[in-house]
N, C-alpha and C positions, 0 to 999 in steps of 0.2 A: 199089612194091606193098608188099613187103618190109618198108622202111622206114616206110610208112604203117600197117601192121599191129603192126609193132613200139610204134610211139605211141599205138595205140589200146589195144593190150595195157597198156602203161604208165598210162595215162590212168584204165582200168578200175579198175587195182589201187590207185593213189591214192586213186579215189572210195570204195574197199572200206574201207580203211583209217581214213576220215574218220568222225566220231560221226553216227550217222544221226540227222534230226530225228524227233522223239516226234510222235504223231499228237495232234492238239489235241484238248481235251477238253471235254466240256459242263460248265459251271458248277456246281458243287456246292452247292446252296443250303442246305444244313444247315450248312454246313462255315465259317464268316469267316475268311475269309484277312486276311496283312496289307496285299497291296494294296486291298483291299476293306474296311479300317477304316472309312472314312466312307460306308459302304453305297453305294457306287458301282458297279453291276458292269457290264460294258461290252455285257452284251448284255442288260439291264433294257430295259424298253418304257414303266416309268412314272417320269417324273419328277417328285418332290415338291422342291419350294423353298421350304424353312424359313428360310433367311437367304441374302444374298448374300456369301458367304464361305466359303472351303474346309469343308470336312467337313457343312455344311448343305446345299447340292445333291445331293440322292438320287436315286440311280437304280435302281429297283426293278423287280421283276418281278411283271406282273400277276397270274398261275396262282398265286404265292405267296401274293400281297395278297388275293385274292378267296378262298382256301380259309382263311384265318387271320382275316379282317378283317370285319364286316358290312357296314361303311361303304363299303370300296373294292367289294366282293361288289355292292353297290348303285349306285354311281357307275361302274365300269369296264365300261361300254357302250358297242357302236358308236356311240350319237349322242351320246356327251363326247368323241368320239376328236378330238383336234387336227387340224390341217393339216400332213400328212407333209415332213419335209425330208429333200431328196438324201442319203443314205448317214448317216441318221441314223433307229435302230430305235423312235426315241421315236413311241409313238401316244396317251398322255394325260397332261396336265401339269397338277400342282397347286401352288396358292401358296398358305404360309401366312400368314393375315392375323390376326396378333396380335402386339403392340407391347412389352407389359409380361408380369409374370408375374399380373399381377392381371387380365390381360385373359383370362386361362386359361378353357376351353380354345381360344377364338379359333375360327378357319375355316378349313378348307381349300377355296378356290376354285378352281374347274375353267376352266382357260384355253383356250380352244378355236383361237386364232389361235397361230402360231408365234410364238415368242420368247425371241429368243437370250440372254435372260438366265436361263433353265431350262435353257440346253446345262450339263452338269456339267464337261465340257471347257474352259469359258471363263473359269471362275475367277471372282473377285468384281467384280461391277457396279459401276461410278463415276458412273454418272450421275445417280443419286437420291442427295439427301442421306443417306436413312438406310443405303443402300449404303456411301455413304462412312465413313459410321460406323462400321460393321460391317468394313469393309477397313482402318482405321486400328486398331481394335480388333484384329484377327487379326496385323497387320502388327507391333504392340508386345506378341504373348503375351498380350493379356488373356484373362482367363475369359470365354467367352462367357455370357450372359444365364440363369438360370435357365428361363424359359420354354422357350427352344430347346434347353438340353439335354434339359428333361421330354419334349417334343416327341420328340426323335431318338431318346431310350431307349425310349420307348415304340413305335416303329416298329422299333427293332433288336430287341424282343419279338418281333416277329412273325416274325424269323427264329429265332426260339429262341435270343437273345442272354440274357445278364443285365443286370437293369437296371444301370446306371453313370449317372455324374454325381448320386450323391448326395454332400448336403451333409457337411461333416465339424464342424460346431457344431450345437450342442442345438436351436437355434432353429428353423435351417433343415429341421431332421427333419419337423418339421409342414407345412411350406409344400410341401417337396418330394412327400409324399405325398400330400398333397390335389391337387395340381397332377399328379400322374400318374394319379389316377383320375378327376380332371376329364376328362382328355384320352380316357383309356382308354374311360369313358363315352360321348364323342363318337365314338368309334371303334367302338365296342358289342363291345370286349372287357374289359370290366370283370370279368367273372369268372375269366376267366385272369390278368387283369394283377395284381387284385387276392390271388390266392394268391400271387403272387411276389411281391407288398409286405408280407403280411404273414409272409412267411417270411424275406423280409430284414430287416426289423424284429427277429424276434424272435433272428435270429441275431448282431444288435447286443447283447444281454446288457444288463448295466447302462448301457450309453449312451441307449439308450431307456428303460429304468426311469427313468431321472433328468429324460430328458425327459418323460415322462408327469408326475412328480412336480412338476415346473417348468409344467405348464400342463393339469390333469387333465381339464378343463370341454373342453376341445377335443380331446383324445384319445377323448372318450367318446364323440364326434360321429365320429372316424377311426374306430373299434372299431366303430360300429354299419356302417359303410360296407363295412370290411373282413370283416365277422362273425368276429369274431376273438375268441372265449370268454377269451383269458391277456391281452390288450390291455383288453378291456372291463373284468374283474374289477380290475385292476390301476388303470385310471383313476376306478373307481367308488371303491373303496377311498378314494384318495386326493382325488375330490373330498369326499366325507364328511368325513374328514380335516379338511380344509381349509374348511368350510362356512362356518363361522363369521367367519373373518376373509378370503371372497370378497369380492370387488367386484360390485357387481349385476349390471355390463355382462357379467363372465364366469357370471354365472350365468343370463344371459339368452341367451345363445348354445345353452341347452342345450332339446332338443325338451320339450314338455312332458307327454308319456305316459313321459319319462326322470325328469324332474323329479317327478312325481308319486310314482315307483320311489324316488327321494331322499328325499323328506321322509317317506316312511312310514318307512323306515331311520331318519330322524332322530328321528321324534318317537317311537319307542318308545326311540332311544338314550337321549333325553331324561329318560323315564318312569325308565328303569332306574338312570341316574346320580343323580336326584334321590332314588331311593328307597335308593340306596347312600351319598349322603352324610348322610341321617337316619342312616343304620345306623351309620356309620361315627363320627358325633361321639357317639352313644352307646353305643359298644363299652366294655367294662372288662373289663380282666385276668383270669384265671381265680381267680388266690389271694385275690381280693379279693370274691369272690363265696362265700356261706354259704346252705346248705338250711335254712330256719326248723325248729326241732324241736318245735315246739307246746309245750301247757303251762307250768310255769313257765320263765322264760327261763333258759337255762344259758350264752349267751355272757355272761363277764363282762369289763371292761376288759382284763384280761391278754390274753386269746383275741385280740384284736384291735388288741392296741397295738403290738404287732411289725411290722406291716403299716403301719406310718407313713411309712416310706419310698417303700414300693412305692404309698400313695396319692398321694404327693407327685410321682413318677414320671409316674401315670396322669392327675393333674392338668396336668402338663406338655403330656404328648401328645392330650389332650383340648383344650387350649386351642388348640394348633398346628392341631387338625383344626378347632375351630368357624372361627378367624379366614378359614380357609381357603376355606370353605362361605361365611362371612358375608362375604367381599371379592368374592365374583364370580370364583374361582379353580378352580369346578370345572365343570359341567356347561355354563353359559353364559357360560365365557370364550373368547376368540378361537383356544385354542389345543386347545379343545374339553375342558379339566380336565388334559391333557398333564401341565402342571409338577407338579400334586397327586399323580394316580395313577402317574407316573412316577419323585416322591419316593418314595412308598413303597414302590415295587418295586426302588427302586436304595438306599434307607435313606439316601440323603444330605439329611437335615434335622436339626433339633434339634441341632444341630453348637455347638462349643464357644461362638461367640460370641452365638447365641443362649439356650444357658443360662445364660450370665452373665449377660444381662439378666435371665430368670428369677430369678435368684439373688440380684439388688437389691433385687427385690421380698421373695424367700422365702430370707434366709440362713441357712446351714448349716455344720456346721465342714467343714474338708478331706473326711475321711471322711465325713462325708454325703453331698455333696454328688459324690464320688465314686463310692459305692453307688447313687446316684440316675441316675447316668449308666451306671454297668451293666445295673440294672434298662431303662432305654431303648433301649439297644444288644439286651437281649432282645424288648422289644417289637418292634424293629423287625425282628429276623431272624422274628418270627412272622409279620407280614406279607410279607416279601421273596416267599419261594417261593410264597404264594396268588397277590398280585397280577402275578407273574412267567409264571404260567401262563394267568393270565385274559386280560394285557393281550400277548400274544405277537403277533407283527406276523404278516399274513397277506399284507404285500407282499413282492414277490420281491427288492424292493430292496437293497441291501447298507447297512444304515445305520450299520454300524460305520466305512465310508469316507465315505459321503453322507448328513451327519446333518439329519434332520428333527424337527421341535417340534409335532406333533399324532400324532391316536393313528391307528392301523392294524391294528387288534384287529378290523374288523367283517369278517363274513362273507358274501359275496354269493352267495347261492343262484341255481339254475336260473331260479327265477321271476322274477327281476329282471332277468335279461337279455334283450332283446324277442324277438329271432326264436326263443329257444326256446318263449318263452310264448306267443308266437302259435303256435308250431307243436301245442303242447298243447292250447291253445283251440281248435286246428282239429278237433279228435279227441276231443270233451266225453266220449265213452266211456271213454279211456284215458287222461284227464288228470293223476288222482290216482298211479297206477302210473307214469306216463313221469315224473314229476316227483319222487316219492319214488323211483325208481330211479337217475334223473341226479344226484341229490343224495348220494345212499349213496354211489355210485360216486367221487365227488368228496371224500367225507371219509373222515377214518380216526380213531381215538381221541376225543381231547377236542375235535375239531371236530363232534362230533354236538350239543354243548350249544351252546344260544344263544348268539350271538356278544355281546349287550350285557347276558346277564344278570350284572351287575357285583356284586348283594346278596349272591352265591353265594360270593363271595369273602372274606367275613367270616370269620377264621379260629375253627378250633372251641378248645373252650378246652384251653387249655395253660399247663401250669405255670411256672412260671421256675424256673429251677434256682436254688442255693443259690447268690448272688451273693457269701457270705463266700469261698468257695473261689477268687473268683477276684482276690482282693485280696491285696498284695504279701505277699512272705516274712515278712517283719516283722510283719506284721500278724496276730492269730489270732482265733478265733469270741470270746474272750471280749470282746478288744477291742471288737468289731464289737456282740458284746449293749451292752457299756455304753455304747458311742456311739448305739444305739438306745432306750437309755435317756436318754441327753442330749437327744437330740432330742424327746422327751417333757417335757420341761422348760415347755412352753408351758402359755399358760392354761389353767386346767382346765376351762373351758369350751368350748373348741376340740375335745378329744379325747371328750367324754361329753355326755350328754342325760339330766340328771337324777341320781340317787344311783344307788349298785349296791347 
């Protein structure tokens, strides 16, 4: 007896020294653990078979799905329960009927009979051709098709997961976003999911902005579905800027009401650019203009003869502007006049090559050519700041890294955003105040000016500085005066009308 008591005591001491097993806890549905990375919860009572490959045969919880998804709230009822299997907690089984991304959203079909292909523990099925192909893809470590990744991503969002499976290429962003919205519309979770998609796209920064610039018409439709003001304005700006060069098939994908808004902006833009082109061709630099003095004419030949080189420079500038307008390189061009207006803004026009051609028709001495070039540079400097202020891009795209060749200076008022316009129209009594307040909150500084009023860009009268001061050290004012007089050795009839 004593020996038995000693053995019992030793056994108890050994048991007490061993680590105790922790009590089993219920699954925390708000936290996704590594063992549940494929959304396979051992105590889940809903089986969703997206594909016959590991990671796409999901085992979920009915109470989570009912609380987060109208589709499952409607379908997870007793009438749709499947035939129970011994030792398996599954009560409802669904199978996705969607073969490609073009078939999205597809359909989740309810399976009432028990099927081993729905058991998450079984693994990929090999009896059907489709499942065999999926198994081969999985074994070769090939990425899952986009439509499967989209479905799994949306279902994972019901468990408060971040949307995943996004493509890395620009072209795939649009397909992925539309696919996610199609699936969320089918499940009735579009309001929640669209917010996540919008936040994710905005988080991409310049990557998303480049994608918008490459396909603005499609992104307008996406922005409307997301109700994203930032994405809509960005897509609207690029659509208007590229309009003259867009294919008719791309324009056809825009809804009629949005198309009407775009055409309104285009019409106003065209009228303003036409007025600007006319004013540009007729512009004359200030030193060449004089107020009439009345009575007996007091302007003698000597009073305007010294302006001959300025007139020649003015002639070269006006000829350049007239050629741009006449050759259709302004408002009616494919780039909407970008090449012309951008040249005025940067001063990259009438360079050495163009002026060499000009002086073949109008030859001058080397000093005269140099002075004409100096005057032209001053004319360019007059236009640069004015054009830079008016043609400032309203797009968020970093054009220093991603070059574009069309105008993005258009302002998009909130009255051009369809859902804001509809909200304003729904309350006729406060429509004017609502739109005015919203527009003023989005604007600052020169943003209050009309986006297309390019006619205001014409520089105020500015006097050309004394170009003689910019000559080399070996040249003085007297030589400049002599050269100006040399330039007047042209035919008398070219310099005067009638006698003095």
